[in-house]
C-alpha angles and dihedrals in degrees: 000000000000121000130209137171091223131022117191114201111202137009134232123099092316098048096040092047091049088050093052092051096042094048092049088052089057094249090131091216127203115219127197109202096206131209094318110035108210090024127229095338090071085069096058131077115210121019106200103165100061109106117244097038107089093174094043124249136239110257094229093047090051092052092048089053092051090047092052091048092052091048093048089065094047108270112158098223113191135187114236134056141263107249102177137028134190111202094166094110139358132293090049121226117220125182125208126212091258091057096258111147119211126194108207130187090202131018126201113197113208101154097140125200136286131218118266123238129206092241098242119149086228092063089064093039092056098033106140088008098082103318116102138160093199118067094181092053098046107021090095091070090060101057109149091003136108120260138174127216120202119212142059105226135089093280091053093049091045089052094046090050092048093049092045088068090057108028129067090231137004124202112201106205110207121183094200129058090251144036120260091203126113113276094252092053091046090052092049091051096046092049094050107101099209096049116091116191116213104199118198095016127134125196113233101170149338131236140196141120102236102017131324115337098159149343133243109225134182116216118212093354116213093012126115091251093049114149141178116240129186123202127192110230138156098206136033118202125191120212104161103124139275139282118215113238094236107117096115090054101049093091090060110026135047120251136184120248091275094050102259110147114248121239129208110249094334094301123118088253121115131197089268113077112241096017114108135180130215138175134003097341086073102027118080091161115051105018093179131141093236095049090047091050090049092051090049089056090050095048092051093049090050090049090052092049092047092055092048094050096048 
């Protein structure tokens, strides 16, 4: 069994920043990148709100820079994911998907969050053939075409606006009779000529021979005037929120009702000594690259202090 002073689970701004700080503190951390090395930022194009990049920076490029910085100071970054943890006693045993067992004095959890899907069989059937959970990654493929965005919050409105600059037409499919988005986002969407909002519509399926060609919707589901509506579309984008990637920790750590890991007094500490959380897996509020990076820094500093004071 391998031993390490510090195991970091997950990459992205939180995991990589934790790795930079932990490796510079001579903790020789091991970092498992997880299912999506670089995290959600690898699904965005331009990141414009991270300090230090006046011209903006490509999300993938930024993550490659952070990875390189973490490795420069000696982080052992590995592909693969941790699939099982035992936090019953220190040192903590963590098992990777290839069967490798690691005994860690401290653990920093930075597993992030993943986009939610509606749960339709057709989403899986057409995944990569017209179904996407990332407008900025895949919008380019739908230039001059017709697309639909599902959701009623800020993310859905942002995605619809982004796609309206590329696609010929955008349907915004909203389950409720109103938008949950901020007033400024609502106004922008309402004013955009090529966005049509379908209030009180639920998606029940998709259809198409070679990829998505349309969607089956129900208008005013459960009401006396309920009706089935089909729309012709080339792309179907989901924007209905995120699920934190925390399932393997629920046996050991407290979560909120959605699954976000609970912190002690707003710090990266958890109820288990030496186990820390960072980034979107424990942040239902801000969910920004800069706040994730900051929490990764905090987690690594606390891990170092924990080891000093043992």
